[in-house]
N, C-alpha and C positions, 0 to 999 in steps of 0.2 A: 882716973880709973873708970868713972861712970861713963865717960865718952867712949872709951875703948870697949867696954861691955855692951854699950848701946850699938856701936858700929859692928861688933862681932855678931850680935843677935840679928842685925839687919842683913849682914852678909850670909849667915847660915840660912836664914829664912828665904833668901833670894835664890839660893842654889839647890837646896834640898828638894823642892818640887820637881826640878828637872831630873835629878837623880832618881826620884821615885818613878817617874814616867819611863825613863830608860830601863830601869830594873823590871818594871812590869812588862814592857815590850820584850825584854831579854828572856823572861821566863814564859812568854806566851808565843807571840807570832814572829819575833825576830831575834832568835837566840844568837848571842855573840860567843866567840871563842874566849877562853879564859884570859888570854893575854890582852885582847882588846878591851874586855870588861875592866880588868885591873888598871889598864892605862887610863880608861875613862874615869875611874874612881880617884886615881892619883891626880889627874887633871882637875877634878872637882875640888879636891883638897887645896890645890894651888890657887884655884879661882877664889875660893873662900878666903884664904889668907891674903891674896892679892887685893881682893875687894875691900877687906878690912883696912889694910894699909892705905889704899887709894882714898877711901872715904875720909880717913883721918887727914891725909895730905890735902885733900880738897878744902877741908874746913879751915886749916891753919895756913895754907899757902896759896893755892890756885885762886880761890875766891877773893881773898884780900888783894892779890896782885891785879886781878882783873878790875876790881873797883878802883884801885889807885890809878891804873892806866886810863880807865874811863874818865875819872875826874881830871886827870892831867890834860887829856886832849880837849875836854869840854871847857875847861877854864880858859883856854886860849881865846875863845870867842871868835875864832877865825875859821871859816869854812874850809879853807885849803889845808889847814893843819889837821882838822878832823878827817878830811877825805884822804890825805896822804898817809897819816898814821893808821887810819882804818884799813887801807889797802895793805900796808906793811904788816900789821898784826894778822889780817886775814890770810895773807899768802904764807907767812911763816908758820902759823898754827896749822893750816890745812895741809901744807906740803909735808908736814911731819906727823900728821894724824895716823896712828896705827891702823884704824879701821879702813882708811882709804888705801893704805898699802896692801892690806889683806885682799880687798876687792880688786885692786889693780893687778895684783899678782895672779888672781884667779882668772881675770879677763885675759891676761897675757898667755896663760897656760891653755885655756879653753880655745882661744883663737890661734894657737900655735905661733904666737909672737906677731901676728898681723897687726893687732892693736897692742902696742907695747905697754908695759907697766909704767915706764918713765913718762910716756906721752899722756897717759891717763892722769897720773899724779900732777904733772905740770899744768895741764889744761884745766883740771878741776880746781886747783889751787888759785889759778888766775881768776876763774869765775867767782870763787868764794871771796877773793880779795875785793873785787869790784862791788859785789852785792853787800858785803859787810860795810864798806865805805858808804854805800847808798843808804843802808839801814841806819847808820849813826846820824847821817845828815837828816834823815826822816825824823828821828827823835828830836833833834834840836829845832827843827822847823815845824813841829807839830803836824806833819802830814798824816792824814788818817791811814791806819794800817790796812783797812779793807780796800781802800782805793789803791794803795801801793801794790798790794797782792793781786788785785784785779789786773792792773797794767802788766805786772811781771808775768802772770800766767797767760795773759792774752798773747804776749810775745812768745812764750814757750809753746803755746798752741800753734802759732804761726810756723815756727821752725819744725814742730813735730810732723806737720803735713809733708814736709820735704825730707824727713829723716827715714832711714831704713829701720826695720824691726829690731835689728841687732843693736843699733845705737840708741833706740828708744828705751830698751830694757836697761842698758848700761847706764844711760844718763839719769834715769830716775833712781836706780840703785845707788849711783854715786852720790845723789842728794842725801840719802840716808847714811851712807858710809862716812861721808866727810864730817858729819856732826856726831863725833864719837865721845869716848870716855874722857879725853883730855880737852877737846875743843869746846864742848857744851858748857862745862862749868866756867871756863874762861869767858866765853861769849856772853853768858848770862850775867856774870859779874861786870863785864865791860858795859853792857846795856844798863845795868843797875847803877853803875858809877856815873854814866853820862846823864841818865834820866833823873838821878837824885839831885842834880844841881839846878833843876828847873823849879821855878817859884811855885808853880801850880802842883800841889801835892797829889791831887787826883790824877792829873795827866802824867805825873812822874810814875805813879804806881802802874798805870796802864801801859806806859811805854817801856817799862822794864822787861816786858815780854814781847815777843814777836821778832826779835833780831835773829834768833836761830832759824826761824821759818824763812825769813828773807834771805839769809846767808846761804842756806841749803839750796835755794832755788838757783843760785849762781852756778852750782855744780850741774844742774839739769841743762841750763842754757849753754854753758861752755861745751859740754859733750855733744849736745845736739848740733851746735855750730860746727864743731870739729867733724861730726859725721857728714854734714852737708858739704863742707869744703873738701874733705878727703874722698868722698864718694865711694867708700869701702862697702861692698855688699857681698852676701853669700858666703861669709866666713863660717867655719865650723872647727871643732877640735875635740878634745877628750877631757876626761876628768883629771883633776890635779892629783898627783901622787903625794900624799901627806907625809910629814916627817914620822908619823906613828907607824909607817910601814917598816921602819928600821927594827932589827931584831932586839930582843931584850925589853925590860920594862922601863929602865931609866934612860937608855940611849936616845929615844925620841925627844925626851925633855931636855937632855944635855945638848942635843943637836939644835933644838928650837931656841934655847936660852940665849946664845950669843946674838942671833938675829933680832930677837925681841929686845934685848938690851940695847943694841945699836939703834933700832928704830925709836925706842922710847927716849934714849939719850938725845937723838936728833930732834925729837919732839919737844923736850924740855929745855935744851941748851939755848936756842934762840930766845925763848921767853925769859930765861934766867939772865942772859946777856943784856937784853933790853932793860930788864928790871934793874940790874946793877948799874947800868949807865944812868937811868932816870933817878935811881937812888942817890947817886953822887951829885947830880945837878938839880934835882927837883924834889924828890920825896923827902930825903934827909931823915929817914926813920931812926929811932933810937937803936942802939946796939942790941938791946934785949929783943926788940920787935924784929929786927933784921935777922938775928940768929934764929928766932922762932920760925920765920918764913923759910929760911934756908933748911932747917930741919924738916919742914913740910915738903920741900923739894925732894929730899931723900925718901920720905915716906911715899910720895907720889911716884917717884921713879921705881922704887922696889915693888910697890903694889901693882903698877901697870905691867912691869916685866913678868911678874909671877902670873898675873891674870892672862896676858896674851900667850905666855908659854903654855899654861894649862889649857887654854882654849884651842890653840893650834895643834898641840901634840896629843891632847887627850880627847877633844870633842869632835874635831872635824871628821876624822876617820869614822868614828862611830855614827855620826850623822849621815854620812854617805852610805855606809853599810845598811843602816836601818831604812833609809829612804828607798834603796834598791830592793831590799828584801820585801818590804811591805808592798811596794808596787808590783813585784813579781808574784805576790800572793793572789793577785787577780781581783781583789775586793776593793772597788772604788770607795765604798762607804768607809772601810777601815782606814784607807789612806787619807781621805778628807777628814775623818774624825780624829785621827792621830795628829794631823796638821793643826786642827783646832786646839787640841789639848796642849801641844807643844807651844803654840803661839800664846796660849792663855798664861803659861807659867814662865816662858823664856824671858819675856819683857821684864819680869821681876829681877832677873839677874843682870840687867844692864846697869852699869855704874852711873851713867849720866842720868838715868831715869830718877835715881834717888837724889841726885844733885838738883834736878828740876823740881821734883815734888816737894822737897824741903824748902826751896825758895818760894814756891807757890804758897805754901802754908805760912811762911814768914811774912811775905809781902802783903798777904790778905789778912794778916793778924789772926790766923786760924779760922777765918770764915770759910775758906775752901780747904777741906781736910785732905791730908796726904793720902789717906786710905781710899777716899772717894775717887780721887784722880787715878790712883793705881788700879782700882777696880774697873773704871771706865777704859783705861788703857789696855788692861788684860783682855777684856771682852772684845775690844776693837782689833787687837793684834791676833786674837784667836780666829776671828772671822777672816782676817787678811791672809793668814797662812792657809786656812781651809780653801779660800778662793784661789790661792796659788796652786794648790794641789788639783783643784777642779780645772784650772786653766791647762795644766799638764795633761790631764786625762781627756778633756773634751777637744777634739780637733776643730780648728777654726775659731776657737775662743782666743782672741788676741789681747795683748796687754792694754791697748788703747780702748778696747771695748769696756774696760772697767775703770781705767784712769780718767777718761773724758767725762763720763757722768759723775764720777766721784769728786773730781775737782770742781765741776760745775756746781754741785750741791754745796761743797765747802765754801765757795765764793759767795753763793746766795745766802747761806747761813751767816756769813761774816757781816752782812748788812742787817741782820735781825737780832743776833745775840749780843750781850754786853761786850764792849771792846776788850776788856781784860781777858775774857775767855777766848776771844779770837787770837790774841797773842799767845796765850797758853796752849791752845790747840795746835797752831802752826809750829810752835817750838817743840811740842810733844811729838809731832810727826817726824822730826829729825832725830830727836832724842831716843825714841823707841827702837830705832834701827841701828843698834850699836854693835859691839864686839860679838855678842852671843848670836845675833842675827846674821852677821857677816861670816860667822864660822859655822856653828852647828846647824842653823835653819837653812842657810844657803847650801851647805853641803848636803843636807837632807833632800832639798829640792833637786840638786844635781843628780843625786843617786836615783831619785824617782824618775826624772826625765831620761836618764840613761837606760832605765829598765823598760819604760813604756814605748812600745812600737809606734813610730810616727811622731814622737816628741823629739825636740831638738834641745840639746844640753845648753846651748848658748841662748837661743831665743826663749825657750820655755823654762830653763833652769834659772836664768837671770830674770829679774823683774819682781822677785819675791820681796826684796828690800823695798822696792817702790810701793808695793801694796801695804807693807808693814808701816811705811811712812804716811800712807794715805788715810787709813781708817781712823787714827786718832784725831784727824782734822774734823771728822764728822762726829765721832762719839763725844769728844770733849766740848764741841760747840753745842751739841744736844744737851750735854750736862749743864752748860751755861744757860741754855733756854729754860731748863727745869728750874734752876736757881732763880731765874728772873720771874718765872710764873709763881713759884713758892713765895718769893719776897712780896710780890703784889698781893697775893692772897692773904698774907699775914699783915698787910697794911704797913710794911716797913717803909719809912721815908727814904727816898733816893738821896744820898748825901754826896754822890759823885765819886766815891772811892771805888765802888765796884761797878756801878751802872752809870 
C-alpha cells in the first residue's frame, strides 16, 4: 500500500503543474471553450491514473525483465550473441514505442503522406536496433562513452551537411520520440543487467548509463540517411485534426482508446513473448515471481493505454489551440515566456523521467539526489522550449544554428565531467522528450508556427523535441561538474565509484 500511495503522489505532483498553467492561460490570454477545457481535465485525470499504474508496472515488471535479458545476453560471453540479441531487442522495442508512432503520425499528416508513418517507424527502428547493439558491445569492451559519442555525432554532423531542413528537424525529433515511456525503463534495465556482470564495480556503475543516449542517436542517423537517399525536399502540409474534434466529452476518448490499446499491445507483446521463451529455456523463475511479473505487464498495459489516451484526446488539441492563440496575440515575450513555463513543468509528467531519476538515485546510493536531477532537467527543458518559440518567431534562425554549438559543447563537456554524469546526461536527453513532449508541447509549437506569418509548420513546428533532447546534455553535465568541484573542495577521496 505504501508503494501505491508513493506512486500516486508522484503521478499527481507530475501533472498538477501543467493543469495549473493551462488554467492560468485559460483565464487570461488564451480562453478555451467549455468543452475543450473539460476534455483537457478528463485527459489529465486519465494521465494521472495511467501514470500511477505504469510506474507500478515498471517496478514489478519492465525493470526486472530488462535486467534478466541483459544478464542473459552478457553471460554468453560471445560478441555475436550480444550484437544479434541487441539488434532484436532494439528493433522490437522501438517499432512498438507509442511516442514514435505519435511523432510518425504527425509527420505523415503534416507532409500530406509524402513522408509516410510506416517509413518513419521502420527506418527509425532499424537505426535504434543497430545503435543499441553497438551500445551493449561498448559496455562489454569498456570502450569510453565520450569517445563513442564523439564518433557517432561526427558521423551525424557529416550526414547533416547533406540533409534538407525538413529531415534535419524530423531526425532529431525522432531521437527523442523513440526513447519513450516503455523503451527507456527497458533499455536502462538492459544496460544495468549487462554492466552488473562486470568484475569492476566502478566501471559497472558508470556503464549502467549512456545506452539510452547511444540508442537514440540511431534514430537521428537513420532518418538523415533516409533523407539523403530519398532526396525529398520542399514538402509542406497542415495541422493534424485531433480526435478531440469529435462532438461530446467522452467520444474523443472512446475514439482514441482502441488505437492506444492496439499500439500498447504491440509494444508489450513482443517483449512478453521473448520473455516467456527465455523463461522456459533460460530464466526458469519460480511460479510466484513469474506471476508477479505477468501482473506487472497488466499494470503497464493499462497504465500506458490510459496515459496515451488522455494525452492524445485531452492534451493535443488544447496545446495546438493555446499555441495558436498566444502567437496571434502578437506578444513575442508572452509566447517565449509561456514556452519556458511549459517546458519547466511538462518534463515532470514524463513517465520515463521518473524511471531514470529513480535509477540514478539507486545506482549512486543516494549520492545524486532525484530532486536535484529533476530540477536540472526542468530548467534545461524550460530553456529549450523557449528557444523553440524564439526559432519560430525569428526569421532565418534555423535548427542547426542551435544544435551544432549545443552538441559541440556537450561533447567537449563529456571529456571534462565525471563519466557517470556523461551517461546520465545523454540518457536524460532521450528520456525528457517523451509522450507529453510529443503531444502537448509539439502541438503547442505547431499551433504557434501555424499562426505566425513566415513560419513553416513542418520546418519550424518540428525540431522542438530535438531541442528538448539537447539541453539536458548540457545542464546535467554542468551539474556533474559542480559535483566534481564540490567533492574536491570537501577533500573527499576519489574512490572510483562516481569519479
